[in-house]
VEXTOR-542534 format. One record per residue (C-alpha): residue number from 0; x, y, z. Coordinates in steps of 0.02 Angstrom, whole numbers, plus 50000, padded with zeros to 5 digits. Last residue first. Example, Ala and Ser with C-alpha at 12.3 -4.5 7.8 and 13.67 -1.06 7.14 Angstrom:
<nodes>
  pos     px     py     pz
    1  50684  49947  50357
    0  50615  49775  50390
</nodes>
This chain:
<nodes>
  pos     px     py     pz
   88  51035  48714  52205
   87  50956  48671  52066
   86  50765  48731  52039
   85  50807  48903  51965
   84  50919  48846  51837
   83  50790  48714  51785
   82  50658  48840  51771
   81  50763  48967  51675
   80  50819  48815  51556
   79  50625  48769  51540
   78  50574  48978  51499
   77  50705  48979  51363
   76  50632  48787  51295
   75  50455  48891  51302
   74  50547  49058  51200
   73  50624  48929  51063
   72  50456  48834  51040
   71  50368  49012  51018
   70  50483  49074  50890
   69  50492  48911  50791
   68  50300  48916  50786
   67  50289  49100  50750
   66  50400  49066  50599
   65  50296  48946  50541
   64  50410  48917  50357
   63  50342  48982  50198
   62  50400  49171  50206
   61  50308  49282  50092
   60  50211  49332  50232
   59  50384  49423  50334
   58  50334  49592  50312
   57  50145  49564  50377
   56  50206  49460  50525
   55  50304  49598  50571
   54  50203  49687  50711
   53  50210  49518  50775
   52  50377  49513  50796
   51  50385  49676  50867
   50  50266  49613  51003
   49  50377  49483  51029
   48  50517  49594  51062
   47  50436  49647  51218
   46  50489  49857  51242
   45  50406  49905  51085
   44  50517  49945  50915
   43  50397  49971  50773
   42  50500  50008  50611
   41  50512  50128  50491
   40  50629  50131  50352
   39  50687  50274  50249
   38  50737  50200  50076
   37  50924  50223  49987
   36  50959  50036  50010
   35  50919  50038  50186
   34  50905  50184  50315
   33  50826  50195  50476
   32  50704  50253  50596
   31  50663  50152  50745
   30  50474  50168  50825
   29  50428  50196  51019
   28  50261  50168  51025
   27  50204  50356  51102
   26  50029  50382  51027
   25  49994  50205  50958
   24  50064  50098  50830
   23  49976  49904  50844
   22  50072  49881  50668
   21  49908  49832  50578
   20  49795  49973  50663
   19  49936  50106  50612
   18  49952  50037  50438
   17  49757  50058  50401
   16  49782  50214  50502
   15  49898  50305  50390
   14  50041  50367  50469
   13  50071  50562  50475
   12  50250  50631  50482
   11  50336  50766  50596
   10  50476  50850  50538
    9  50409  51012  50614
    8  50351  51105  50476
    7  50274  50949  50423
    6  50302  50823  50320
    5  50170  50755  50199
    4  50091  50608  50133
    3  50080  50486  49983
    2  50012  50334  50037
    1  50100  50149  49950
    0  49995  49995  49976
</nodes>
């Protein structure tokens, strides 16, 4: 989806409501501004990396692998390792 918008005199840019909803961008949501291949990028940067992962789900739609399932399994293994460390004296 390409939308034309303008940058305000204060350097502000309006992100269309469709994109704000899709990527769960609300007032105060941190985002990362960067540059890649001559283009400016805006990436959601929430405190929880899983939220960022979910926000980028649409961007990764071309990936056939079950990336979300892999992520959930890795987080489960990580919790198990942490639980084992807590239980051991």
